[in-house]
Backbone as CSV, one residue per row, in Angstrom:
resi,resn,N_x,N_y,N_z,CA_x,CA_y,CA_z,C_x,C_y,C_z
1,UNK,20.915,31.766,-13.618,20.394,31.928,-12.289,19.314,32.010,-11.863
2,UNK,18.506,32.469,-12.706,17.064,32.319,-12.727,16.394,31.016,-12.815
3,UNK,17.067,30.006,-13.418,16.275,28.780,-13.553,16.925,28.122,-12.550
4,UNK,17.586,28.099,-11.279,18.067,27.567,-10.570,16.438,27.172,-9.468
5,UNK,15.660,28.491,-9.087,14.525,28.195,-8.440,13.359,27.284,-9.155
6,UNK,13.228,27.406,-10.197,12.627,26.579,-11.042,12.766,25.193,-11.079
7,UNK,14.045,25.036,-11.353,14.660,23.601,-11.299,14.380,22.934,-9.675
8,UNK,14.724,23.856,-9.034,14.384,23.141,-6.948,12.700,22.997,-7.413
9,UNK,12.104,24.082,-7.821,10.887,23.656,-7.650,10.363,22.457,-8.412
10,UNK,10.548,22.145,-9.489,10.413,21.079,-10.320,10.713,19.882,-9.853
11,UNK,12.167,19.699,-9.187,12.439,18.564,-8.573,11.557,18.266,-7.135
12,UNK,11.189,19.278,-6.659,10.277,19.026,-5.453,8.644,18.749,-5.737
13,UNK,8.665,18.867,-7.115,7.373,18.499,-7.322,6.499,17.272,-6.929
14,UNK,7.156,16.063,-7.037,6.645,14.705,-6.776,6.353,14.775,-5.277
15,UNK,7.231,15.369,-4.444,7.309,15.201,-2.875,6.165,16.066,-2.459
16,UNK,6.007,17.235,-3.185,4.998,18.241,-2.599,3.714,17.628,-3.180
17,UNK,3.370,17.002,-4.029,2.091,16.281,-4.765,1.499,15.087,-3.592
18,UNK,2.631,14.759,-2.472,1.650,13.710,-1.912,0.670,14.375,-0.966
19,UNK,-0.286,13.297,-1.082,-1.326,13.573,-0.145,-0.813,13.535,1.845
20,UNK,-1.067,14.968,2.207,-0.965,15.096,3.561,-2.195,14.842,4.504
21,UNK,-1.921,14.128,5.528,-3.131,13.891,6.498,-3.668,15.203,6.922
22,UNK,-4.828,15.376,7.099,-5.548,16.527,7.919,-6.139,16.149,8.992
23,UNK,-7.016,15.292,9.279,-7.631,15.130,10.271,-7.952,13.381,10.228
24,UNK,-8.373,12.619,11.345,-8.984,11.445,11.743,-10.267,11.589,12.001
25,UNK,-11.208,10.763,11.437,-12.666,10.788,11.758,-13.199,9.503,12.382
26,UNK,-13.608,9.269,13.434,-14.374,7.965,13.867,-15.546,7.842,13.478
27,UNK,-16.021,6.745,12.884,-17.325,6.499,12.492,-18.497,6.104,13.290
28,UNK,-19.668,6.041,12.842,-20.502,5.743,14.081,-20.140,4.330,14.184
29,UNK,-19.669,3.236,13.332,-19.559,2.037,13.797,-17.997,1.429,14.102
30,UNK,-17.320,2.544,14.418,-16.054,2.371,15.365,-14.951,2.314,14.207
31,UNK,-15.140,2.273,12.957,-14.126,2.732,11.916,-13.451,3.998,12.011
32,UNK,-11.902,4.145,11.712,-11.280,5.181,11.919,-10.879,5.417,10.370
33,UNK,-11.332,6.820,10.072,-10.670,7.274,8.291,-9.925,8.348,8.629
34,UNK,-8.819,8.413,7.739,-8.069,9.689,7.617,-8.399,10.559,6.613
35,UNK,-8.463,11.616,6.819,-9.034,12.316,5.607,-7.726,13.387,5.123
36,UNK,-7.342,13.427,3.871,-6.207,14.106,3.434,-6.482,15.246,2.679
37,UNK,-5.354,16.299,2.391,-5.666,17.420,1.888,-5.836,17.377,0.457
38,UNK,-5.789,16.315,-0.019,-6.039,16.439,-1.705,-7.365,15.640,-1.765
39,UNK,-8.278,15.969,-1.016,-9.449,15.341,-0.685,-9.994,13.783,-1.060
40,UNK,-8.591,12.968,-0.639,-8.891,11.659,-0.425,-9.010,10.980,0.846
41,UNK,-9.380,9.897,1.221,-9.518,9.349,2.594,-9.134,7.813,2.593
42,UNK,-8.851,7.274,3.470,-8.435,5.999,3.756,-8.658,5.524,5.072
43,UNK,-9.186,4.353,5.133,-9.257,4.035,6.480,-7.672,3.377,6.888
44,UNK,-7.802,3.880,8.438,-6.478,3.551,9.356,-6.625,2.232,9.732
45,UNK,-5.412,1.339,9.017,-5.632,-0.090,8.981,-4.195,-0.872,10.194
46,UNK,-3.050,0.041,9.734,-1.995,-0.120,10.646,-1.687,0.845,11.142
47,UNK,-1.197,0.402,12.519,-0.485,1.292,13.424,1.125,1.433,13.451
48,UNK,1.749,2.455,13.289,2.869,2.339,12.953,3.808,2.075,14.059
49,UNK,4.983,1.355,13.279,6.040,1.072,14.205,6.723,1.642,15.205
50,UNK,6.766,1.109,16.225,7.427,1.937,17.306,8.819,1.640,17.786
51,UNK,9.490,2.689,18.373,10.933,2.351,18.692,11.269,2.438,20.051
52,UNK,12.101,1.237,20.516,12.125,1.410,21.889,13.405,1.090,22.431
53,UNK,14.108,2.002,23.247,15.407,1.806,23.704,15.643,0.517,24.510
54,UNK,16.680,0.099,24.549,16.702,-1.114,25.566,17.279,-0.818,26.856
55,UNK,18.231,0.350,26.896,18.641,0.750,28.137,18.064,2.165,28.688
56,UNK,18.367,2.877,29.977,17.597,3.978,30.318,19.090,4.823,30.912
57,UNK,18.566,6.092,30.906,19.780,6.565,31.486,20.867,7.419,30.454
58,UNK,21.602,7.699,31.153,22.846,8.005,30.048,23.355,7.126,28.846
59,UNK,23.356,5.873,29.364,23.544,4.576,28.457,22.614,4.534,27.103
60,UNK,21.378,5.335,27.389,20.415,4.959,26.156,20.617,5.725,24.867
61,UNK,21.580,6.911,25.366,21.831,7.125,24.129,22.624,6.530,22.881
62,UNK,23.370,5.865,23.707,24.406,4.931,22.576,23.724,3.335,22.542
63,UNK,22.747,2.976,23.438,22.168,1.637,23.279,21.695,1.499,22.021
64,UNK,21.789,0.245,21.427,20.899,-0.090,20.347,19.315,-0.035,20.519
65,UNK,18.597,0.605,19.498,17.255,0.385,19.434,16.647,-0.743,18.814
66,UNK,15.328,-1.133,19.224,14.614,-2.207,18.873,13.608,-1.302,17.822
67,UNK,13.091,-1.952,16.708,11.969,-1.618,15.862,11.442,-2.476,16.000
68,UNK,9.749,-2.069,16.408,8.772,-3.061,16.617,8.134,-3.092,15.058
69,UNK,7.680,-4.317,14.477,6.792,-4.349,13.252,5.582,-3.572,13.307
70,UNK,5.124,-2.883,12.298,3.724,-2.223,12.258,2.850,-3.219,12.307
71,UNK,1.978,-3.286,13.253,0.766,-3.796,13.552,-0.627,-3.526,13.002
72,UNK,-1.636,-4.426,12.755,-2.742,-3.863,12.179,-3.751,-3.207,13.263
73,UNK,-4.701,-2.165,12.988,-5.731,-2.229,14.162,-6.536,-2.899,13.965
74,UNK,-7.561,-2.512,15.166,-8.420,-3.757,15.903,-9.435,-3.748,14.473
75,UNK,-9.654,-2.709,13.998,-10.829,-2.692,12.536,-10.383,-3.558,11.724
76,UNK,-9.047,-3.608,11.309,-8.698,-4.334,10.276,-8.523,-5.858,10.792
77,UNK,-7.934,-6.242,11.973,-8.190,-7.376,12.240,-9.998,-7.985,12.339
78,UNK,-10.746,-7.211,12.741,-12.465,-7.614,12.591,-12.635,-7.745,11.217
79,UNK,-12.390,-6.747,10.369,-12.742,-6.712,8.920,-11.556,-7.064,8.011
80,UNK,-10.839,-8.332,7.840,-9.742,-8.023,6.834,-9.910,-7.877,5.318
81,UNK,-11.428,-7.898,5.149,-11.648,-7.473,3.612,-11.405,-6.170,3.150
82,UNK,-10.981,-4.995,4.178,-10.541,-4.131,4.266,-9.111,-3.840,3.927
83,UNK,-8.446,-4.670,4.303,-7.186,-4.889,3.698,-6.606,-5.217,2.387
84,UNK,-7.424,-6.013,1.805,-7.316,-7.060,0.567,-7.428,-5.822,-0.688
85,UNK,-8.132,-4.939,-0.471,-8.641,-4.173,-1.589,-8.141,-2.692,-1.514
86,UNK,-7.761,-1.819,-2.487,-7.077,-0.531,-2.564,-7.673,0.170,-3.766
87,UNK,-7.981,1.642,-3.397,-8.328,2.266,-4.429,-7.826,3.800,-4.635
88,UNK,-7.384,4.060,-6.074,-6.707,5.282,-5.910,-7.098,5.627,-7.642
89,UNK,-7.261,7.255,-7.643,-7.418,7.905,-8.727,-8.321,6.587,-9.788
90,UNK,-9.135,6.202,-9.501,-9.991,5.619,-10.055,-9.687,4.157,-10.630
91,UNK,-8.661,3.769,-9.995,-8.412,2.332,-10.352,-8.238,1.623,-9.010
92,UNK,-8.884,0.461,-8.791,-9.296,-0.498,-7.737,-8.334,-1.420,-8.180
93,UNK,-7.759,-2.064,-7.039,-6.774,-3.703,-6.957,-7.662,-4.263,-5.715
94,UNK,-7.799,-5.460,-5.979,-8.468,-6.449,-4.996,-7.925,-7.982,-5.175
95,UNK,-7.307,-8.298,-4.216,-6.813,-9.596,-4.014,-7.650,-10.712,-4.475
96,UNK,-7.201,-11.378,-5.463,-8.112,-12.506,-6.273,-7.813,-13.843,-5.867
97,UNK,-6.430,-14.080,-5.709,-5.997,-15.451,-5.152,-4.859,-15.290,-4.430
98,UNK,-4.574,-16.553,-3.411,-3.308,-16.328,-2.747,-2.960,-17.876,-2.978
99,UNK,-1.952,-18.474,-3.556,-1.552,-19.976,-3.526,-0.106,-20.143,-2.655
100,UNK,-0.363,-21.380,-2.015,0.866,-21.346,-1.003,1.701,-22.199,-1.557
101,UNK,2.731,-22.520,-0.821,3.844,-23.586,-1.295,5.194,-23.177,-0.942
102,UNK,6.255,-23.334,-1.499,7.495,-22.922,-0.985,7.522,-21.336,-0.948
103,UNK,6.581,-20.652,-1.521,6.631,-19.140,-1.837,5.109,-19.052,-1.982
104,UNK,4.592,-17.540,-1.535,3.434,-17.032,-1.820,3.055,-16.230,-2.986
105,UNK,2.094,-17.108,-3.672,2.078,-16.482,-5.308,1.028,-15.648,-5.105
106,UNK,0.494,-14.296,-5.243,-0.667,-13.567,-5.303,-1.010,-12.752,-6.666
107,UNK,-2.308,-13.067,-6.955,-2.755,-12.384,-8.050,-3.989,-11.707,-7.973
108,UNK,-3.912,-10.582,-8.347,-4.940,-9.497,-8.112,-5.853,-8.787,-9.418
109,UNK,-7.118,-8.520,-9.247,-7.597,-8.087,-10.326,-7.574,-6.303,-10.076
110,UNK,-7.479,-5.917,-11.597,-7.251,-4.696,-11.622,-8.815,-3.920,-12.601
111,UNK,-9.194,-3.002,-11.665,-10.177,-2.426,-12.365,-10.352,-1.092,-12.486
112,UNK,-10.612,-0.372,-13.541,-10.526,0.951,-14.146,-11.997,1.537,-13.982
113,UNK,-12.077,2.413,-13.145,-13.533,2.941,-12.694,-13.367,4.550,-13.407
114,UNK,-12.549,4.942,-13.747,-11.961,6.361,-14.311,-12.107,6.479,-15.734
115,UNK,-12.051,7.692,-16.223,-12.419,7.992,-17.816,-11.071,7.594,-18.399
116,UNK,-10.084,7.579,-17.736,-8.725,7.604,-18.764,-8.265,6.210,-19.389
117,UNK,-7.211,6.199,-19.810,-6.713,4.681,-20.047,-5.525,4.768,-19.019
118,UNK,-5.313,3.189,-18.278,-4.381,3.285,-17.433,-3.086,2.387,-18.267
119,UNK,-1.835,2.984,-17.991,-0.958,1.749,-18.533,0.219,1.541,-17.329
120,UNK,-0.155,1.903,-15.942,0.567,1.214,-15.192,0.141,1.626,-13.965
121,UNK,0.015,0.293,-12.975,-0.240,0.646,-11.504,0.895,-0.097,-10.599
122,UNK,1.380,0.744,-9.919,2.494,0.247,-8.511,2.150,0.617,-7.430
123,UNK,2.537,-0.612,-6.476,2.245,-0.204,-5.142,3.256,-1.352,-4.227
124,UNK,2.624,-1.457,-3.142,2.788,-2.146,-2.347,2.254,-3.525,-1.946
125,UNK,2.426,-4.555,-1.345,1.971,-5.784,-0.756,2.591,-6.335,0.735
126,UNK,1.788,-6.190,1.621,2.034,-6.329,3.044,1.749,-7.626,3.385
127,UNK,2.823,-8.647,4.011,1.915,-9.625,4.652,1.743,-9.597,6.343
128,UNK,0.648,-10.201,6.788,0.654,-10.154,8.118,0.223,-11.346,8.914
129,UNK,0.607,-11.458,9.764,-0.164,-12.926,10.655,-1.319,-12.620,11.275
130,UNK,-2.106,-13.962,11.722,-3.216,-13.624,12.387,-3.456,-12.792,13.671
131,UNK,-2.365,-12.498,14.118,-2.415,-11.581,15.378,-2.207,-9.811,15.035
132,UNK,-2.115,-10.115,13.526,-1.641,-8.453,12.956,-0.533,-8.002,12.948
133,UNK,0.558,-8.608,13.183,2.131,-8.194,13.262,2.439,-8.119,11.650
134,UNK,3.270,-7.206,11.323,3.387,-7.169,9.691,4.691,-8.665,9.483
135,UNK,4.791,-9.375,8.541,5.830,-10.109,8.477,6.947,-9.736,7.353
136,UNK,6.103,-9.121,6.258,6.813,-8.705,5.388,6.288,-7.263,4.068
137,UNK,7.113,-6.675,3.693,6.493,-5.745,2.692,7.258,-5.576,1.278
138,UNK,6.728,-5.463,0.331,7.444,-5.922,-1.095,6.671,-5.105,-2.141
139,UNK,7.448,-3.968,-2.778,7.311,-3.438,-3.567,6.219,-4.319,-5.142
140,UNK,5.016,-4.178,-5.618,4.451,-4.879,-6.442,3.996,-3.802,-7.787
141,UNK,4.222,-4.240,-8.841,3.708,-3.819,-10.424,2.536,-4.833,-10.546
142,UNK,1.781,-3.936,-10.191,0.359,-4.677,-10.702,-0.083,-4.422,-11.822
143,UNK,-0.159,-3.373,-12.882,-0.365,-3.399,-14.192,0.598,-2.591,-14.853
144,UNK,1.000,-3.188,-15.894,2.237,-2.677,-16.949,1.531,-2.918,-18.411
145,UNK,1.780,-1.862,-18.917,0.973,-1.595,-20.452,2.023,-1.120,-21.224
146,UNK,2.196,-1.597,-22.586,2.936,-0.908,-23.425,2.531,0.289,-24.095
147,UNK,3.130,1.775,-23.761,2.695,2.814,-24.316,2.125,2.850,-26.068
148,UNK,2.891,2.046,-26.751,2.279,2.145,-28.012,1.493,0.766,-28.746
149,UNK,1.115,0.368,-27.753,0.095,-0.787,-27.967,-1.318,-0.534,-27.259
150,UNK,-2.129,0.174,-27.567,-3.345,0.132,-27.289,-4.112,-1.167,-26.595
151,UNK,-4.073,-2.193,-27.107,-4.825,-3.100,-26.660,-4.315,-3.539,-25.069
152,UNK,-2.875,-3.067,-24.813,-2.392,-3.341,-23.258,-3.045,-2.442,-22.450
153,UNK,-3.935,-1.559,-22.879,-4.030,-0.386,-21.896,-5.209,-1.146,-20.832
154,UNK,-5.280,-0.506,-19.840,-6.706,-0.764,-19.034,-7.469,0.479,-19.187
155,UNK,-8.511,0.087,-19.874,-9.734,1.200,-20.634,-10.606,0.794,-19.265
156,UNK,-11.500,2.323,-19.378,-12.547,2.459,-18.935,-13.641,1.268,-18.622
157,UNK,-13.824,0.931,-17.262,-15.011,-0.523,-16.890,-14.431,-1.505,-17.219
158,UNK,-13.082,-1.659,-17.515,-12.230,-2.892,-17.841,-11.966,-3.385,-16.613
159,UNK,-12.017,-4.686,-16.129,-11.393,-5.757,-14.950,-10.294,-6.758,-15.820
160,UNK,-9.177,-6.726,-15.322,-8.238,-7.635,-15.684,-7.403,-8.226,-14.652
161,UNK,-6.627,-9.408,-14.820,-5.797,-9.882,-13.967,-4.540,-9.205,-14.217
162,UNK,-4.073,-8.910,-13.039,-2.901,-8.378,-12.491,-1.469,-9.514,-13.018
163,UNK,-0.355,-8.413,-13.026,0.871,-9.350,-13.031,0.833,-10.352,-11.896
164,UNK,1.297,-11.440,-11.717,1.446,-12.466,-10.561,2.632,-11.660,-9.900
165,UNK,2.593,-11.799,-8.253,3.388,-11.296,-7.281,3.667,-12.686,-6.530
166,UNK,5.009,-12.811,-6.418,5.590,-13.606,-5.694,6.410,-13.180,-4.389
167,UNK,6.087,-13.740,-3.120,6.684,-13.224,-1.964,7.247,-14.529,-1.556
168,UNK,8.355,-14.139,-0.565,9.130,-15.477,0.110,8.084,-15.591,1.436
169,UNK,8.047,-16.888,1.466,7.361,-17.323,2.714,8.166,-17.240,3.998
170,UNK,7.639,-16.372,4.868,8.483,-16.122,6.620,8.687,-17.240,6.763
171,UNK,9.891,-17.663,7.630,10.169,-18.763,8.512,9.077,-19.115,9.531
172,UNK,8.718,-20.112,9.762,7.721,-20.551,10.777,6.418,-20.097,10.173
173,UNK,6.125,-19.676,9.401,4.433,-19.044,8.849,4.018,-20.519,8.676
174,UNK,3.107,-21.017,9.132,1.972,-22.149,8.698,0.696,-21.832,8.217
175,UNK,0.592,-20.675,8.952,-1.238,-20.213,8.420,-1.098,-19.282,7.627
176,UNK,-2.097,-18.969,6.728,-2.533,-18.495,5.367,-2.630,-16.537,6.183
177,UNK,-1.472,-16.099,5.691,-1.320,-14.760,6.231,-2.425,-13.567,5.588
178,UNK,-2.847,-12.651,6.489,-3.864,-11.509,5.773,-2.554,-10.690,5.021
179,UNK,-3.289,-10.280,3.943,-2.632,-9.557,2.935,-3.202,-8.114,2.778
180,UNK,-2.168,-6.888,2.826,-2.517,-5.756,2.588,-2.002,-5.047,1.168
181,UNK,-3.245,-4.573,0.513,-2.720,-3.929,-0.748,-2.848,-2.521,-0.748
182,UNK,-1.226,-1.928,-1.242,-1.610,-0.596,-1.223,-1.444,0.463,-2.515
183,UNK,-1.772,1.152,-3.131,-1.302,1.746,-4.536,-0.749,3.040,-4.323
184,UNK,0.663,3.256,-4.915,1.406,4.088,-5.034,1.332,5.078,-5.919
185,UNK,0.866,4.518,-6.786,1.176,5.229,-8.354,0.263,4.775,-9.511
186,UNK,-0.388,5.355,-10.098,-1.144,4.946,-11.244,-0.643,6.102,-12.372
187,UNK,-0.318,5.281,-13.476,0.000,6.402,-14.724,-0.742,6.077,-16.063
188,UNK,-1.400,7.234,-16.382,-2.296,7.135,-17.659,-1.858,7.374,-18.775
189,UNK,-2.456,7.217,-19.892,-2.178,7.167,-20.986,-3.046,8.524,-21.865
């Protein structure tokens, strides 16, 4: 019975370890930065999706709701380079190449500025049109190393190309999309 609270605490560990936003700060040049409780920060680049009801009054409770896609902030549209690079725990991921065809093929560069060896980097890649509306979002594995093969580790100061990420081309998308990179997890050895 004593182990139950300990098991509950251990199972909630990953949820409790996530950075929670503390405050937002507007810089002198107009960019908005979010400060987190784990001493990290990030540019606010995406406005959250809004939920709109299609009916009013009593019928609104049963009416279907439409969810608008997330959109980029004005600062992200003015400076798209902010979207194509992300950093977390001493690892930077930067968009290196975007090839178009039937699908989009994306290649990233992964750079380790920390002191520990990296064996995995996982996150998300989002595509936005030129007006800033999100077209798609997909999970991506930017770096994967073998735990028992040290030559596959991303070591301090190294720059290496990532695994290639392939994304479906949204219907009617003729222009080159804006690409947003997000890092969710960095695994060290």
